[in-house]
Each structure stands twice: as structure tokens, then as C-alpha cells.
One Martini backbone bead per residue (centre of mass of N, CA, C, O) as a GRO file, in nm:
protein
  314
    1MET     BB    1  -1.454  -4.353   3.463
    2ARG     BB    2  -1.744  -4.219   3.338
    3SER     BB    3  -1.930  -4.170   3.022
    4PHE     BB    4  -2.109  -3.941   2.805
    5SER     BB    5  -2.290  -3.841   2.511
    6TRP     BB    6  -2.350  -3.653   2.219
    7VAL     BB    7  -2.532  -3.476   1.950
    8ALA     BB    8  -2.472  -3.320   1.665
    9VAL     BB    9  -2.622  -3.126   1.419
   10TRP     BB   10  -2.544  -3.166   1.090
   11LEU     BB   11  -2.508  -2.945   0.824
   12ALA     BB   12  -2.563  -2.859   0.483
   13PHE     BB   13  -2.446  -2.562   0.380
   14ALA     BB   14  -2.491  -2.587   0.069
   15ALA     BB   15  -2.818  -2.583   0.111
   16LEU     BB   16  -2.832  -2.306   0.144
   17THR     BB   17  -2.957  -2.028   0.066
   18LEU     BB   18  -2.865  -1.775  -0.194
   19ALA     BB   19  -3.064  -1.521  -0.167
   20CYS     BB   20  -2.892  -1.420   0.061
   21ALA     BB   21  -2.697  -1.157   0.102
   22GLY     BB   22  -2.404  -1.138   0.236
   23PRO     BB   23  -2.410  -1.094   0.573
   24VAL     BB   24  -2.657  -1.270   0.630
   25ALA     BB   25  -2.548  -1.539   0.529
   26ALA     BB   26  -2.288  -1.541   0.699
   27GLU     BB   27  -2.430  -1.528   0.977
   28SER     BB   28  -2.594  -1.784   0.949
   29GLU     BB   29  -2.360  -1.980   0.907
   30GLU     BB   30  -2.217  -1.912   1.174
   31ASN     BB   31  -2.442  -2.004   1.359
   32TRP     BB   32  -2.444  -2.301   1.265
   33GLN     BB   33  -2.156  -2.370   1.332
   34LEU     BB   34  -2.193  -2.311   1.643
   35CYS     BB   35  -2.442  -2.482   1.702
   36ALA     BB   36  -2.313  -2.769   1.562
   37GLY     BB   37  -2.045  -2.774   1.689
   38SER     BB   38  -1.848  -2.989   1.872
   39ALA     BB   39  -1.639  -2.741   1.985
   40THR     BB   40  -1.836  -2.563   2.110
   41ALA     BB   41  -1.909  -2.358   2.338
   42PRO     BB   42  -2.181  -2.332   2.531
   43ASP     BB   43  -2.238  -2.024   2.510
   44LEU     BB   44  -2.216  -2.009   2.200
   45ARG     BB   45  -2.433  -2.219   2.134
   46VAL     BB   46  -2.672  -2.078   2.269
   47THR     BB   47  -2.655  -1.816   2.108
   48ALA     BB   48  -2.667  -1.931   1.816
   49CYS     BB   49  -2.932  -2.090   1.845
   50ALA     BB   50  -3.108  -1.851   1.938
   51ALA     BB   51  -3.082  -1.689   1.673
   52ILE     BB   52  -3.226  -1.899   1.503
   53ILE     BB   53  -3.489  -1.922   1.658
   54ASP     BB   54  -3.554  -1.603   1.660
   55GLY     BB   55  -3.568  -1.574   1.340
   56LYS     BB   56  -3.814  -1.742   1.215
   57THR     BB   57  -3.695  -1.911   0.923
   58GLU     BB   58  -3.718  -2.207   0.979
   59THR     BB   59  -3.759  -2.517   0.944
   60SER     BB   60  -3.853  -2.769   1.123
   61GLU     BB   61  -3.596  -2.949   1.122
   62ARG     BB   62  -3.397  -2.714   1.177
   63LEU     BB   63  -3.528  -2.619   1.441
   64ALA     BB   64  -3.485  -2.882   1.591
   65ASN     BB   65  -3.175  -2.864   1.581
   66ALA     BB   66  -3.148  -2.609   1.747
   67TYR     BB   67  -3.282  -2.711   2.002
   68CYS     BB   68  -3.096  -2.952   2.048
   69ASN     BB   69  -2.826  -2.783   2.070
   70ARG     BB   70  -2.919  -2.595   2.298
   71GLY     BB   71  -2.973  -2.821   2.497
   72HIS     BB   72  -2.679  -2.899   2.521
   73GLY     BB   73  -2.564  -2.631   2.624
   74LEU     BB   74  -2.744  -2.623   2.880
   75THR     BB   75  -2.631  -2.880   2.998
   76GLU     BB   76  -2.337  -2.782   3.029
   77GLN     BB   77  -2.455  -2.545   3.221
   78ARG     BB   78  -2.673  -2.683   3.416
   79HIS     BB   79  -2.969  -2.622   3.263
   80PHE     BB   80  -3.190  -2.859   3.274
   81HIS     BB   81  -3.474  -2.740   3.241
   82ASP     BB   82  -3.413  -2.586   2.971
   83ALA     BB   83  -3.307  -2.824   2.813
   84ILE     BB   84  -3.562  -3.000   2.820
   85ALA     BB   85  -3.743  -2.794   2.684
   86ASP     BB   86  -3.589  -2.798   2.413
   87LEU     BB   87  -3.607  -3.111   2.364
   88ASN     BB   88  -3.913  -3.120   2.358
   89GLU     BB   89  -3.940  -2.935   2.112
   90ALA     BB   90  -3.784  -3.103   1.912
   91ILE     BB   91  -3.978  -3.350   1.937
   92ARG     BB   92  -4.238  -3.206   1.856
   93ILE     BB   93  -4.139  -3.128   1.567
   94ALA     BB   94  -3.945  -3.413   1.569
   95PRO     BB   95  -4.029  -3.733   1.661
   96SER     BB   96  -3.765  -3.871   1.489
   97HIS     BB   97  -3.537  -3.740   1.680
   98ALA     BB   98  -3.278  -3.904   1.805
   99CYS     BB   99  -3.091  -3.683   1.919
  100ALA     BB  100  -3.292  -3.565   2.125
  101TYR     BB  101  -3.316  -3.817   2.301
  102ASN     BB  102  -3.024  -3.840   2.378
  103ASN     BB  103  -2.995  -3.552   2.503
  104ARG     BB  104  -3.221  -3.586   2.714
  105GLY     BB  105  -3.100  -3.829   2.855
  106ARG     BB  106  -2.856  -3.674   2.952
  107ALA     BB  107  -3.000  -3.470   3.133
  108TYR     BB  108  -3.127  -3.682   3.316
  109ALA     BB  109  -2.866  -3.810   3.410
  110PHE     BB  110  -2.760  -3.555   3.556
  111LYS     BB  111  -3.029  -3.578   3.746
  112ARG     BB  112  -3.061  -3.889   3.817
  113ASP     BB  113  -3.285  -3.987   3.593
  114PHE     BB  114  -3.250  -4.301   3.473
  115ASP     BB  115  -3.520  -4.391   3.363
  116ARG     BB  116  -3.560  -4.163   3.159
  117ALA     BB  117  -3.301  -4.195   3.013
  118ILE     BB  118  -3.346  -4.486   2.910
  119SER     BB  119  -3.605  -4.426   2.756
  120ASP     BB  120  -3.462  -4.231   2.552
  121TYR     BB  121  -3.254  -4.431   2.445
  122ASP     BB  122  -3.453  -4.635   2.344
  123GLU     BB  123  -3.574  -4.446   2.130
  124ALA     BB  124  -3.321  -4.382   1.973
  125ILE     BB  125  -3.267  -4.682   1.893
  126ARG     BB  126  -3.535  -4.729   1.751
  127LEU     BB  127  -3.482  -4.505   1.534
  128GLN     BB  128  -3.149  -4.585   1.563
  129PRO     BB  129  -2.985  -4.885   1.567
  130SER     BB  130  -2.679  -4.746   1.499
  131PHE     BB  131  -2.659  -4.583   1.781
  132ALA     BB  132  -2.377  -4.572   1.962
  133LEU     BB  133  -2.417  -4.344   2.175
  134ALA     BB  134  -2.678  -4.451   2.297
  135PHE     BB  135  -2.559  -4.714   2.402
  136ASN     BB  136  -2.349  -4.580   2.585
  137ASN     BB  137  -2.549  -4.413   2.759
  138ARG     BB  138  -2.721  -4.652   2.855
  139GLY     BB  139  -2.495  -4.786   3.001
  140ASP     BB  140  -2.440  -4.569   3.208
  141ALA     BB  141  -2.727  -4.581   3.335
  142ARG     BB  142  -2.724  -4.879   3.409
  143LEU     BB  143  -2.482  -4.864   3.598
  144ALA     BB  144  -2.607  -4.664   3.801
  145LYS     BB  145  -2.835  -4.902   3.861
  146GLY     BB  146  -2.661  -5.191   3.864
  147ASP     BB  147  -2.648  -5.291   3.549
  148VAL     BB  148  -2.383  -5.453   3.438
  149PRO     BB  149  -2.465  -5.636   3.202
  150GLY     BB  150  -2.619  -5.419   3.040
  151ALA     BB  151  -2.383  -5.225   3.014
  152PHE     BB  152  -2.182  -5.406   2.871
  153THR     BB  153  -2.355  -5.458   2.623
  154ASP     BB  154  -2.369  -5.161   2.531
  155PHE     BB  155  -2.064  -5.105   2.502
  156ASP     BB  156  -2.015  -5.334   2.301
  157THR     BB  157  -2.211  -5.239   2.085
  158ALA     BB  158  -2.086  -4.960   2.036
  159ILE     BB  159  -1.816  -5.077   1.929
  160LYS     BB  160  -1.936  -5.243   1.692
  161LEU     BB  161  -2.068  -4.986   1.553
  162ASP     BB  162  -1.806  -4.805   1.674
  163PRO     BB  163  -1.457  -4.844   1.677
  164THR     BB  164  -1.408  -4.512   1.737
  165LEU     BB  165  -1.544  -4.506   2.031
  166ALA     BB  166  -1.373  -4.414   2.298
  167ILE     BB  167  -1.574  -4.399   2.537
  168ALA     BB  168  -1.660  -4.704   2.533
  169TYR     BB  169  -1.389  -4.817   2.616
  170GLY     BB  170  -1.372  -4.678   2.888
  171ASN     BB  171  -1.636  -4.805   3.003
  172ARG     BB  172  -1.557  -5.103   2.970
  173ALA     BB  173  -1.300  -5.081   3.140
  174TYR     BB  174  -1.436  -5.017   3.406
  175ILE     BB  175  -1.568  -5.301   3.435
  176PHE     BB  176  -1.314  -5.464   3.428
  177TYR     BB  177  -1.183  -5.326   3.678
  178GLN     BB  178  -1.412  -5.405   3.877
  179MET     BB  179  -1.341  -5.722   3.804
  180ARG     BB  180  -1.020  -5.742   3.799
  181ASP     BB  181  -0.957  -5.709   3.476
  182THR     BB  182  -0.668  -5.568   3.377
  183THR     BB  183  -0.615  -5.663   3.095
  184HIS     BB  184  -0.876  -5.554   2.957
  185ALA     BB  185  -0.864  -5.272   3.064
  186ILE     BB  186  -0.595  -5.191   2.931
  187ALA     BB  187  -0.684  -5.241   2.639
  188ASP     BB  188  -0.910  -5.029   2.640
  189TYR     BB  189  -0.750  -4.782   2.734
  190THR     BB  190  -0.555  -4.794   2.497
  191MET     BB  191  -0.766  -4.738   2.281
  192GLN     BB  192  -0.863  -4.469   2.390
  193ILE     BB  193  -0.592  -4.327   2.365
  194LYS     BB  194  -0.556  -4.368   2.061
  195LEU     BB  195  -0.822  -4.208   1.983
  196LYS     BB  196  -0.853  -4.025   2.281
  197PRO     BB  197  -0.662  -3.854   2.459
  198ASP     BB  198  -0.660  -3.825   2.826
  199VAL     BB  199  -0.643  -3.787   3.155
  200LEU     BB  200  -0.834  -4.017   3.253
  201ALA     BB  201  -0.718  -4.246   3.081
  202TYR     BB  202  -0.435  -4.240   3.216
  203ILE     BB  203  -0.526  -4.282   3.506
  204ASN     BB  204  -0.677  -4.554   3.461
  205ARG     BB  205  -0.437  -4.709   3.345
  206GLY     BB  206  -0.250  -4.654   3.584
  207ASN     BB  207  -0.421  -4.814   3.784
  208ALA     BB  208  -0.406  -5.084   3.645
  209TYR     BB  209  -0.103  -5.110   3.655
  210ARG     BB  210  -0.075  -5.091   3.958
  211ASP     BB  211  -0.264  -5.341   4.029
  212SER     BB  212  -0.051  -5.524   3.836
  213GLU     BB  213   0.252  -5.429   3.905
  214GLN     BB  214   0.316  -5.191   3.675
  215LEU     BB  215   0.493  -4.936   3.780
  216ASP     BB  216   0.633  -4.801   3.541
  217ARG     BB  217   0.375  -4.764   3.371
  218ALA     BB  218   0.220  -4.599   3.569
  219ALA     BB  219   0.424  -4.366   3.590
  220ALA     BB  220   0.401  -4.289   3.291
  221ASP     BB  221   0.099  -4.210   3.293
  222TYR     BB  222   0.121  -3.994   3.512
  223GLY     BB  223   0.328  -3.831   3.352
  224GLU     BB  224   0.131  -3.758   3.127
  225VAL     BB  225  -0.056  -3.596   3.303
  226ILE     BB  226   0.156  -3.385   3.375
  227ARG     BB  227   0.208  -3.289   3.084
  228ILE     BB  228  -0.091  -3.207   3.016
  229ALA     BB  229  -0.157  -3.137   3.350
  230PRO     BB  230   0.039  -2.973   3.577
  231GLU     BB  231  -0.221  -2.869   3.773
  232ASP     BB  232  -0.287  -3.167   3.833
  233ALA     BB  233  -0.276  -3.352   4.116
  234ARG     BB  234  -0.315  -3.649   4.026
  235GLY     BB  235  -0.049  -3.705   3.889
  236TRP     BB  236   0.135  -3.654   4.134
  237ARG     BB  237   0.007  -3.842   4.352
  238ASN     BB  238   0.026  -4.107   4.188
  239ARG     BB  239   0.332  -4.102   4.140
  240GLY     BB  240   0.411  -4.079   4.435
  241LEU     BB  241   0.310  -4.359   4.516
  242ILE     BB  242   0.500  -4.518   4.334
  243ARG     BB  243   0.762  -4.419   4.457
  244LEU     BB  244   0.701  -4.552   4.731
  245PHE     BB  245   0.676  -4.844   4.629
  246GLN     BB  246   0.989  -4.818   4.517
  247GLY     BB  247   1.152  -4.650   4.756
  248ASP     BB  248   1.128  -4.335   4.655
  249ASN     BB  249   1.099  -4.091   4.878
  250LYS     BB  250   1.209  -3.833   4.758
  251SER     BB  251   1.034  -3.833   4.492
  252GLY     BB  252   0.765  -3.857   4.640
  253ILE     BB  253   0.774  -3.588   4.788
  254ALA     BB  254   0.800  -3.408   4.539
  255ASP     BB  255   0.516  -3.493   4.427
  256TYR     BB  256   0.355  -3.405   4.682
  257ASP     BB  257   0.427  -3.112   4.673
  258LYS     BB  258   0.272  -3.061   4.407
  259ALA     BB  259  -0.004  -3.171   4.490
  260LEU     BB  260  -0.039  -2.962   4.729
  261GLN     BB  261  -0.021  -2.707   4.560
  262TYR     BB  262  -0.301  -2.792   4.397
  263ASP     BB  263  -0.403  -2.981   4.662
  264SER     BB  264  -0.465  -2.920   5.015
  265THR     BB  265  -0.733  -3.138   5.068
  266ASP     BB  266  -0.558  -3.407   5.066
  267ALA     BB  267  -0.506  -3.639   5.299
  268ASP     BB  268  -0.330  -3.858   5.161
  269SER     BB  269  -0.094  -3.671   5.085
  270TRP     BB  270  -0.012  -3.600   5.374
  271ASN     BB  271   0.026  -3.887   5.473
  272ASN     BB  272   0.237  -3.991   5.261
  273ARG     BB  273   0.447  -3.783   5.317
  274GLY     BB  274   0.480  -3.844   5.612
  275GLN     BB  275   0.573  -4.140   5.575
  276ALA     BB  276   0.829  -4.060   5.414
  277LYS     BB  277   0.960  -3.885   5.636
  278ILE     BB  278   1.007  -4.112   5.834
  279ARG     BB  279   1.207  -4.272   5.649
  280LEU     BB  280   1.404  -4.000   5.647
  281GLY     BB  281   1.391  -3.865   5.953
  282ASP     BB  282   1.143  -3.650   5.955
  283LYS     BB  283   0.969  -3.589   6.226
  284PRO     BB  284   0.846  -3.301   6.216
  285GLY     BB  285   0.729  -3.325   5.926
  286ALA     BB  286   0.554  -3.570   5.980
  287ILE     BB  287   0.375  -3.458   6.201
  288ALA     BB  288   0.256  -3.225   6.039
  289ASP     BB  289   0.129  -3.398   5.812
  290LEU     BB  290  -0.046  -3.590   5.988
  291LYS     BB  291  -0.211  -3.367   6.124
  292LYS     BB  292  -0.335  -3.264   5.864
  293ALA     BB  293  -0.477  -3.525   5.781
  294LEU     BB  294  -0.662  -3.531   6.041
  295GLU     BB  295  -0.800  -3.261   5.994
  296LEU     BB  296  -0.936  -3.373   5.721
  297TYR     BB  297  -0.922  -3.691   5.848
  298PRO     BB  298  -0.992  -3.817   6.155
  299ASP     BB  299  -1.022  -4.146   6.051
  300LEU     BB  300  -0.719  -4.190   5.973
  301PRO     BB  301  -0.539  -4.459   6.063
  302THR     BB  302  -0.241  -4.419   5.959
  303ALA     BB  303  -0.199  -4.146   6.095
  304ARG     BB  304  -0.264  -4.221   6.385
  305GLU     BB  305  -0.056  -4.450   6.422
  306ALA     BB  306   0.201  -4.284   6.351
  307LEU     BB  307   0.175  -4.077   6.577
  308GLN     BB  308   0.186  -4.276   6.812
  309LYS     BB  309   0.474  -4.388   6.740
  310LEU     BB  310   0.589  -4.078   6.777
  311GLY     BB  311   0.441  -3.978   7.059
  312VAL     BB  312   0.159  -3.863   6.994
  313LYS     BB  313  -0.100  -3.707   7.142
  314LEU     BB  314  -0.472  -3.742   7.081
   0.00000   0.00000   0.00000
């Protein structure tokens, strides 16, 4: 799983004018905090930035910041046309605004217009050569275009510029994993988890442990996914597979029960639970699960072969 990021424009609130008294100044500061805050929800960001823009009182640089951050909020809401319009305006007002180029590149990347995205990331980097996020994002766009060496170089550069940039470790790990270099992939995913643990990072490291036959460690990572996000079927189905690899069919079935509770559309989960039921002698249960797997994925060979061995005519 790969990803890219954006930049919020942080403002020095102490520099705000103190001439406006009471509630007006407080409201203005609150809007800026919501507009520029990295943890602000997209709808609140868009509303707060809009209030600043509509107030028509800000200087050019600060107005560009508001457009830049509203553009990010609109991108998160998948309103790409409006987001790009805001980021165009931010760039028009402040042509040297590296943040706006990065964020517009991100919007283009979501639209899968990777050439424009890369062009914007190039400009962000030209304006700010130490811009680690822009290198990370350009790497993501390059990888989407099949330029693996260019992507790896960008992720590597992002990490050198900012050793705390968790997302870049995850992206570089993805390339290592695709190269079947699980040792380096695990090392990078481990650093990503140390810096900023999340569900995808644990899933990805679990996959790397699984592929390198470190099954207990893989199970532990999928267990961490279950702890963090118990209603996410991926943790249950991945750990269920490890249980089956380890020969613990009963525990594997229990994990697939939970996986299917949260996602009943995954054919592999039905198939794998059915295979485990065969091993435990539950022929009717196995047939029901395998038929469901074929209903969802008619060309699934393992389910079809298992049903034929069970004497089911297809």
C-alpha cells in the first residue's frame, strides 16, 4: 500500500493583529487553527478556510495559505475540480508557494493525471529543495507510472531529508516488498510503525513476515490490526490464513467467522474457511462455504476443485 501526503500552512498566531477586540479576534484565530490544523476534519477545514477567504481582510500571502488549505480539504472530500481551482488561485496569488504545488500535485494524482502531478511536485521541489513530502509524493506518482528506480530514489531522498517521515518508509518498503526483499521491507515497515503506527503498516509488515515464513510474527502483526480496528476484516482474515498455515484449523475458522461477519463479500475467506472445514470433517459446512466462494468468484479454482472432490456436481 502506497500513499502520499500534503502540507498544511502553519501560521504564527502571535503575529495576528491585536487591534480587533474580543470575539472577532478569537473567531479569526479559531478559523485559522481549523483551516491550517493538520488534524482538522475536511469539512471543518473547508468551512474555516472559506470563512477566512470570504472575510476579504487577509494579506496576499495569508490568503494564498487559506486557498491552499481549503484546496486540501476539498481534495479529501474528492471534489477535485474545486480543489484544483483553489490551488490555482493560491499559486496565482503567491507563485513561489511550494505547498500549493505539492497539494495541487496531490489532487492531480488522485485524478490519476500523474504527468501533471509530477510536474507540480517538480516545481515544489525546485522552489524548496529540502521539501521531503514533495519527494515522497513525486515518488508515488512515478511508481504509478511504472518508474520504479525513480520512485525509489525519491522515497530514499525523502527519508534522508526527513528521517521522521513515516510515510516515506512505508512507500520505500513497498518497493522492497515488490522486489521480494523482505528483509529490507520489514526494516522499513518497522521504522514506519515506530514513527506512526497504523493498520496498513501492520498489515504490510505482517505480509512481509508471512512471505518470509515468520508466521508467529505475522500473526502478531495481524493481531495488532485486530486490536486497533476490530471491525476491519483484514486483520481477521490474514490471521486466519496464518492459523491454517500453522495447522490450527479450529482457530483459523474462528478468525474467518469474524472476517466474514465484517466483510461477507470476500470469496477467499469463504474458500479458506471451507477448506478448513474439510480438514475438520464438516462436509456440509465446507460445501456451503465453497459454493458461496464460487458464487462470489465463479473462476476460483481451489473452490471448484474442492467441491468436485467432495462429489458436488457443478
